[in-house]
All heavy atoms as an XYZ file, in Angstrom:
574
protein
N       0.880     -1.146      0.072
C      -0.133     -0.019     -0.007
C       0.915      1.291      0.018
O       1.701      1.411      0.882
C      -0.956     -0.123      1.220
C      -1.833      1.059      1.361
O      -1.549      2.158      1.072
N      -3.103      0.713      1.734
N       0.692      2.006     -0.994
C       1.469      3.311     -1.166
C       1.335      4.158      0.016
O       2.239      4.860      0.402
C       1.116      4.031     -2.464
C       2.059      5.096     -3.014
C       3.608      4.533     -3.091
C       1.643      5.430     -4.336
N       0.114      4.417      0.484
C      -0.055      5.200      1.628
C       0.678      4.898      2.828
O       1.303      5.692      3.441
C      -1.562      5.301      1.996
N       0.766      3.537      3.090
C       1.578      3.061      4.266
C       3.006      3.355      4.073
O       3.778      3.704      5.015
C       1.274      1.572      4.533
C      -0.126      1.221      5.066
C      -0.306     -0.269      5.061
C      -0.401      1.898      6.339
N       3.517      3.257      2.764
C       4.923      3.473      2.481
C       5.263      4.993      2.798
O       6.265      5.306      3.445
C       5.210      3.101      1.152
C       5.263      1.607      0.856
S       5.530      1.296     -0.959
C       7.147      1.842     -1.181
N       4.403      5.798      2.340
C       4.513      7.270      2.603
C       4.425      7.523      4.158
O       5.295      8.390      4.533
C       3.535      8.106      1.833
C       3.961      8.386      0.408
C       3.051      8.022     -0.608
C       5.139      9.042      0.033
C       3.359      8.244     -1.924
C       5.458      9.207     -1.294
C       4.569      8.773     -2.303
O       5.018      8.971     -3.547
N       3.628      6.935      4.758
C       3.484      7.219      6.245
C       4.627      6.623      7.002
O       5.089      7.368      8.001
C       2.150      6.477      6.729
C       1.898      6.899      8.109
C       0.555      6.259      8.633
O       0.394      5.024      8.627
O      -0.322      7.079      8.990
N       5.202      5.534      6.654
C       6.290      4.974      7.412
C       7.671      5.253      6.928
O       8.631      5.109      7.637
C       6.180      3.407      7.490
O       6.394      2.875      6.064
N       7.860      5.714      5.633
C       9.065      6.017      5.078
C       9.765      4.816      4.575
O      10.990      4.908      4.221
N       9.089      3.739      4.457
C       9.712      2.475      3.960
C       9.727      2.510      2.409
O       8.680      2.421      1.745
C       8.921      1.197      4.364
C       9.058      0.966      5.845
C       8.477     -0.374      6.325
C       8.687     -0.440      7.777
N       8.029     -1.641      8.326
N      10.866      2.651      1.819
C      11.056      2.765      0.380
C      10.982      4.099     -0.172
O      10.999      4.302     -1.357
N      10.622      5.084      0.618
C      10.549      6.378      0.082
C      10.605      7.371      1.352
O      10.699      6.947      2.450
C       9.167      6.622     -0.539
S       7.741      6.424      0.546
N      10.586      8.692      1.048
C      10.648      9.658      2.183
C       9.268      9.814      2.809
O       8.272      9.708      2.153
C      11.114     11.089      1.558
C      11.384     12.156      2.521
C      11.746     13.444      1.795
C      11.922     14.481      2.878
N      12.401     15.739      2.155
N       9.356      9.947      4.168
C       8.046     10.178      4.823
C       7.363     11.383      4.380
O       7.930     12.509      4.169
C       8.299     10.320      6.340
C       6.954     10.652      6.986
C       8.808      9.022      6.934
N       6.071     11.220      3.979
C       5.250     12.379      3.464
C       3.907     12.187      3.886
O       3.111     11.417      3.246
C       5.359     12.466      1.875
C       4.754     13.764      1.362
O       3.755     14.200      1.917
O       5.320     14.252      0.517
N       3.516     12.679      5.047
C       2.142     12.477      5.639
C       1.060     12.986      4.751
O       0.040     12.519      4.660
C       2.090     13.147      7.012
C       2.882     12.440      8.074
C       3.875     13.071      8.745
C       2.693     11.011      8.225
C       4.615     12.419      9.715
C       3.597     10.366      9.186
C       4.464     11.087      9.909
N       1.351     14.101      4.060
C       0.233     14.613      3.051
C      -0.106     13.712      1.983
O      -1.228     13.397      1.650
C       0.689     15.960      2.549
C      -0.330     16.661      1.583
C      -1.648     16.968      2.303
O      -1.664     17.760      3.372
N      -2.846     16.320      1.960
N       0.986     13.102      1.381
C       0.795     12.162      0.243
C       0.127     10.870      0.885
O      -0.747     10.299      0.299
C       2.146     11.721     -0.342
C       2.566     12.785     -1.331
C       3.900     12.362     -2.017
C       4.348     13.399     -2.907
N       5.702     13.087     -3.662
N       0.516     10.489      1.965
C      -0.118      9.323      2.803
C      -1.583      9.534      2.887
O      -2.413      8.713      2.536
C       0.537      8.941      4.021
N      -1.941     10.816      3.450
C      -3.235     11.100      3.711
C      -4.185     11.142      2.381
O      -5.133     10.618      2.360
C      -3.373     12.505      4.384
C      -4.796     12.924      4.681
C      -5.471     12.473      5.705
C      -5.472     13.833      3.781
C      -6.721     12.881      6.098
C      -6.711     14.233      4.122
C      -7.458     13.758      5.182
N      -3.452     11.686      1.351
C      -4.251     11.681      0.027
C      -4.496     10.297     -0.470
O      -5.546     10.018     -0.975
C      -3.318     12.468     -0.943
C      -3.165     13.982     -0.669
O      -4.018     14.477      0.135
O      -2.403     14.582     -1.252
N      -3.565      9.362     -0.374
C      -3.679      7.985     -0.790
C      -4.734      7.279      0.100
O      -5.458      6.390     -0.331
C      -2.367      7.235     -0.874
C      -1.526      7.610     -2.005
N      -1.817      7.197     -3.302
C      -0.400      8.361     -2.137
C      -0.909      7.702     -4.093
N      -0.139      8.495     -3.449
N      -4.711      7.516      1.455
C      -5.710      6.951      2.329
C      -7.080      7.372      1.822
O      -8.053      6.585      1.800
C      -5.539      7.310      3.738
C      -4.307      6.537      4.404
C      -3.378      7.254      5.147
C      -4.179      5.165      4.324
C      -2.359      6.597      5.781
C      -3.064      4.493      4.892
C      -2.253      5.223      5.638
N      -7.253      8.641      1.480
C      -8.528      9.180      1.087
C      -8.951      8.508     -0.184
O     -10.169      8.187     -0.336
C      -8.418     10.805      0.925
C      -8.213     11.438      2.168
S      -9.694     11.352      3.282
C     -10.937     12.244      2.382
N      -8.018      8.362     -1.074
C      -8.449      7.688     -2.396
C      -8.908      6.249     -2.236
O      -9.874      5.815     -2.915
C      -7.208      7.666     -3.333
C      -6.854      9.021     -3.964
C      -5.684      8.919     -4.798
C      -5.263     10.374     -5.237
N      -3.967     10.249     -6.019
N      -8.391      5.550     -1.193
C      -8.804      4.152     -0.981
C      -9.780      3.921      0.082
O     -10.188      2.874      0.329
C      -7.509      3.339     -0.739
O      -6.918      3.714      0.452
N     -10.294      5.063      0.717
C     -11.132      4.814      1.768
C     -12.558      4.227      1.526
O     -13.197      3.686      2.417
C     -11.358      6.217      2.499
O     -12.055      7.085      1.657
N     -12.948      4.325      0.284
C     -14.306      3.785     -0.024
C     -14.291      2.253      0.050
O     -15.430      1.607      0.207
C     -14.777      4.237     -1.316
O     -13.994      3.765     -2.367
N     -13.122      1.628     -0.125
C     -13.095      0.135     -0.046
C     -12.136     -0.431      0.961
O     -11.963     -1.633      1.019
C     -12.848     -0.456     -1.422
C     -11.407     -0.258     -1.921
C     -11.161      1.057     -2.604
O     -11.996      1.858     -3.014
O      -9.943      1.275     -2.917
N     -11.643      0.399      1.826
C     -10.578     -0.094      2.721
C     -10.878      0.453      4.186
O     -10.653      1.610      4.346
C      -9.261      0.351      2.167
C      -8.104     -0.182      2.793
O      -8.076     -0.343      4.062
N      -6.981     -0.520      2.148
N     -11.138     -0.525      5.068
C     -11.358     -0.036      6.450
C     -10.263      0.519      7.110
O     -10.150      1.312      7.979
C     -12.051     -1.150      7.272
O     -11.161     -2.311      7.216
C     -13.420     -1.498      6.709
N      -9.042     -0.017      6.842
C      -7.688      0.361      7.341
C      -7.495      1.852      6.992
O      -7.058      2.632      7.774
C      -6.526     -0.382      6.877
C      -5.208     -0.081      7.538
C      -3.977     -0.811      7.128
O      -4.157     -1.716      6.246
O      -2.981     -0.612      7.614
N      -7.880      2.215      5.754
C      -7.673      3.592      5.362
C      -8.640      4.559      6.134
O      -8.296      5.619      6.484
C      -7.998      3.805      3.860
O      -6.962      3.225      3.078
N      -9.899      4.118      6.453
C     -10.847      4.872      7.173
C     -10.312      5.052      8.606
O     -10.447      6.222      9.151
C     -12.187      4.136      7.199
C     -12.954      4.004      5.903
C     -14.142      3.087      6.091
C     -13.375      5.485      5.518
N      -9.629      4.069      9.227
C      -9.060      4.215     10.555
C      -8.010      5.231     10.585
O      -7.821      6.010     11.345
C      -8.777      2.850     11.079
C      -7.938      2.936     12.410
C      -9.968      1.915     11.334
N      -7.123      5.013      9.559
C      -5.990      5.886      9.388
C      -6.421      7.342      9.320
O      -5.783      8.301      9.943
C      -5.025      5.504      8.237
C      -4.304      4.186      8.434
C      -3.193      4.322      9.445
C      -2.266      3.236      9.356
N      -1.094      3.361     10.229
N      -7.438      7.570      8.392
C      -7.866      9.055      8.248
C      -8.560      9.501      9.522
O      -8.154     10.681      9.949
C      -8.974      8.998      7.196
C      -8.367      8.674      5.729
C      -9.648     10.419      7.057
C      -9.341      8.345      4.702
N      -9.161      8.621     10.223
C      -9.630      8.944     11.539
C      -8.516      9.505     12.559
O      -8.646     10.487     13.277
N      -7.421      8.754     12.539
C      -6.326      9.043     13.351
C      -5.693     10.389     12.945
O      -5.154     11.177     13.733
C      -5.204      8.005     13.227
C      -5.627      6.717     13.963
C      -5.464      6.820     15.501
N      -4.156      6.988     15.906
C      -3.844      7.333     17.187
N      -4.680      7.616     17.989
N      -2.520      7.451     17.552
N      -5.583     10.667     11.546
C      -5.083     11.893     11.113
C      -5.915     13.082     11.693
O      -5.326     14.118     12.090
C      -5.025     11.937      9.599
C      -3.825     11.326      9.041
C      -3.394      9.968      9.377
C      -2.915     12.130      8.175
C      -2.375      9.528      8.710
C      -1.741     11.561      7.697
C      -1.476     10.283      7.990
O      -0.333      9.718      7.386
N      -7.231     13.012     11.673
C      -8.091     14.029     12.223
C      -7.992     14.081     13.766
O      -8.062     15.248     14.225
C      -9.604     13.782     11.711
C      -9.799     14.329     10.325
C     -10.001     13.482      9.344
C      -9.825     15.677     10.159
C     -10.275     13.967      8.042
C     -10.073     16.213      8.853
C     -10.211     15.334      7.831
O     -10.535     15.744      6.526
N      -7.881     12.939     14.353
C      -7.773     12.929     15.880
C      -6.477     13.665     16.314
O      -6.491     14.347     17.228
C      -7.824     11.497     16.368
C      -7.653     11.447     17.836
C      -7.732      9.999     18.330
O      -7.818      9.055     17.562
N      -7.590      9.825     19.642
N      -5.375     13.431     15.553
C      -4.064     13.933     15.916
C      -3.728     15.287     15.359
O      -2.685     15.913     15.663
C      -3.011     12.942     15.615
C      -3.112     11.508     16.301
C      -2.090     10.580     15.715
C      -2.992     11.592     17.756
N      -4.489     15.699     14.385
C      -4.153     16.920     13.602
C      -2.980     16.761     12.742
O      -2.277     17.697     12.541
N      -2.837     15.637     12.128
C      -1.606     15.344     11.213
C      -2.023     15.777      9.812
O      -2.913     15.167      9.229
C      -1.253     13.953     11.300
C      -0.003     13.524     10.534
C       0.343     12.019     10.615
N       0.982     11.843     11.786
C       1.295     10.633     12.269
N       0.876      9.517     11.583
N       1.882     10.500     13.413
N      -1.426     16.699      9.308
C      -1.720     17.388      8.013
C      -3.142     17.924      7.736
O      -3.516     18.476      6.707
C      -1.380     16.616      6.773
C       0.205     16.187      6.853
C      -2.200     15.443      6.511
N      -4.017     17.780      8.777
C      -5.359     18.374      8.728
C      -5.628     18.943     10.196
O      -4.884     18.539     11.088
C      -6.393     17.281      8.534
C      -6.402     16.765      7.062
C      -6.381     16.165      9.496
N      -6.503     19.894     10.165
C      -6.838     20.442     11.617
C      -7.523     19.395     12.406
O      -8.366     18.675     11.837
C      -7.697     21.622     11.288
C      -7.948     22.497     12.538
C      -8.608     23.798     12.177
O      -8.274     24.490     11.088
O      -9.491     24.259     12.977
N      -7.298     19.470     13.735
C      -7.811     18.448     14.570
C      -9.348     18.703     14.527
O      -9.875     19.756     14.571
C      -7.425     18.630     16.050
C      -5.934     18.249     16.161
C      -8.338     17.943     17.009
C      -5.348     18.519     17.550
N     -10.025     17.591     14.312
C     -11.520     17.516     14.169
C     -11.989     16.189     14.728
O     -11.988     15.224     14.041
C     -11.931     17.755     12.744
C     -13.422     17.978     12.667
O     -14.181     17.341     13.373
N     -13.910     18.811     11.731
N     -12.413     16.263     16.076
C     -12.807     15.002     16.686
C     -14.113     14.418     16.019
O     -14.291     13.150     16.058
C     -12.926     15.138     18.265
C     -11.658     15.587     18.830
C     -11.423     16.687     19.583
C     -10.467     14.700     18.691
C     -10.197     17.050     20.156
C      -9.277     15.069     19.330
C      -9.204     16.300     19.971
O      -7.982     16.460     20.539
N     -14.951     15.313     15.675
C     -16.224     14.814     14.958
C     -15.967     14.040     13.748
O     -16.589     13.048     13.464
C     -17.182     15.937     14.705
C     -17.763     16.583     16.019
O     -17.814     15.888     17.026
O     -18.063     17.791     16.046
N     -15.063     14.597     12.913
C     -14.707     13.935     11.704
C     -13.929     12.593     11.978
O     -14.199     11.584     11.388
C     -13.857     14.711     10.793
C     -14.564     15.738     10.025
C     -13.741     16.322      8.991
N     -14.539     16.639      7.766
C     -14.141     17.422      6.821
N     -13.033     17.811      6.747
N     -15.035     17.640      5.748
N     -13.021     12.644     12.961
C     -12.316     11.465     13.362
C     -13.308     10.320     13.712
O     -13.220      9.213     13.271
C     -11.422     11.686     14.530
N     -14.292     10.722     14.637
C     -15.340      9.713     15.041
C     -16.144      9.216     13.851
O     -16.392      7.935     13.874
C     -16.223     10.476     16.025
C     -17.256      9.528     16.652
C     -18.157     10.293     17.639
C     -19.292      9.339     18.125
N     -20.205     10.092     19.061
N     -16.462     10.018     12.941
C     -17.251      9.542     11.710
C     -16.437      8.566     10.901
O     -17.025      7.639     10.490
C     -17.595     10.835     10.878
N     -15.150      8.787     10.772
C     -14.267      7.852     10.071
C     -14.139      6.522     10.781
O     -14.255      5.490     10.266
C     -12.992      8.407      9.678
C     -12.895      9.306      8.483
C     -13.025     10.656      8.508
C     -13.012      8.792      7.119
C     -13.181     11.492      7.402
C     -13.176      9.574      6.036
C     -13.238     10.921      6.156
O     -13.221     11.707      5.032
N     -14.042      6.622     12.127
C     -13.890      5.409     12.949
C     -15.272      4.713     12.891
O     -15.215      3.355     12.749
C     -13.640      5.698     14.350
C     -12.220      6.322     14.611
C     -11.993      7.345     15.611
C     -11.132      5.891     13.967
C     -10.730      7.825     15.893
C      -9.790      6.372     14.092
C      -9.707      7.350     15.175
O      -8.420      7.824     15.399
N     -16.312      5.421     12.834
C     -17.600      4.753     12.804
C     -17.832      4.009     11.492
O     -18.363      2.965     11.458
C     -18.776      5.732     13.020
C     -20.136      5.082     13.093
C     -20.331      4.187     14.371
O     -19.965      4.494     15.478
N     -20.675      2.927     14.092
N     -17.420      4.792     10.428
C     -17.628      4.097      9.090
C     -16.824      2.747      8.950
O     -17.278      1.767      8.485
C     -17.091      5.071      8.022
O     -17.985      6.189      7.918
N     -15.577      2.738      9.481
C     -14.759      1.634      9.547
C     -15.451      0.539     10.351
O     -15.528     -0.616      9.938
C     -13.342      1.991     10.120
N     -15.907      0.811     11.530
C     -16.618     -0.053     12.419
C     -17.864     -0.636     11.768
O     -18.025     -1.929     11.737
C     -16.958      0.565     13.749
O     -17.699     -0.293     14.432
N     -18.621      0.239     11.023
C     -19.818     -0.286     10.340
C     -19.470     -1.303      9.238
O     -20.350     -2.151      8.912
C     -20.526      0.926      9.761
C     -21.182      1.823     10.754
O     -21.258      1.457     11.935
O     -21.607      2.986     10.431
N     -18.260     -1.139      8.723
C     -17.794     -2.058      7.672
C     -17.066     -3.273      8.259
O     -16.632     -4.144      7.538
C     -16.945     -1.432      6.732
C     -17.577     -0.372      5.804
C     -16.592      0.375      5.035
C     -18.646     -1.007      4.938
N     -17.219     -3.408      9.556
C     -16.585     -4.602     10.290
C     -15.138     -4.488     10.773
O     -14.614     -5.474     11.225
N     -14.616     -3.287     10.864
C     -13.274     -3.128     11.373
C     -13.268     -3.155     12.924
O     -14.042     -2.378     13.546
C     -12.683     -1.863     10.878
O     -11.473     -1.425     11.572
N     -12.421     -4.059     13.456
C     -12.305     -4.055     14.925
C     -11.573     -2.789     15.370
O     -11.846     -2.188     16.482
C     -11.683     -5.307     15.380
C     -12.403     -6.603     15.246
C     -11.794     -7.808     15.751
O     -10.902     -7.696     16.705
O     -12.027     -8.852     15.224
N     -10.639     -2.336     14.641
C      -9.832     -1.166     14.990
C     -10.794     -0.005     15.045
O     -10.686      0.968     15.895
C      -8.762     -0.954     13.953
C      -7.634     -1.863     14.111
S      -6.740     -1.771     15.712
C      -5.899     -0.252     15.612
N     -11.723      0.180     14.076
C     -12.703      1.266     14.151
C     -13.469      1.302     15.362
O     -13.801      2.368     15.857
N     -13.805      0.186     15.817
C     -14.539     -0.047     17.075
C     -13.869      0.343     18.342
O     -14.475      0.818     19.263
C     -15.161     -1.445     17.211
O     -15.906     -1.730     16.082
N     -12.620      0.312     18.224
C     -11.764      0.622     19.475
C     -11.726      2.088     19.745
O     -11.378      2.471     20.866
C     -10.374      0.041     19.239
C     -10.331     -1.492     19.111
S      -8.626     -2.144     18.803
C      -7.744     -1.611     20.193
N     -11.970      2.928     18.789
C     -11.809      4.289     18.864
C     -13.109      4.802     19.153
O     -13.862      5.546     19.396
C     -11.079      5.017     17.723
C      -9.694      4.606     17.524
C      -9.301      3.632     16.655
C      -8.717      5.297     18.231
C      -8.021      3.301     16.469
C      -7.410      4.943     18.115
C      -7.032      3.916     17.255
O      -5.697      3.545     17.034
């Protein structure tokens, strides 16, 4: 997953904005991306902190069966 590579810096330079952009592109079919986007909003990483948006992304992931989404 390219987003995870940008987030971790494995094989490329760390770039949270590019990671966020790739997570957004894949969020419609990927619960891990929904959880990651939620964390970005929760922590204010490349986006302004927005707990309501974070909660919405976590809830979407949970609704699709993600245990991680349910933990937040």
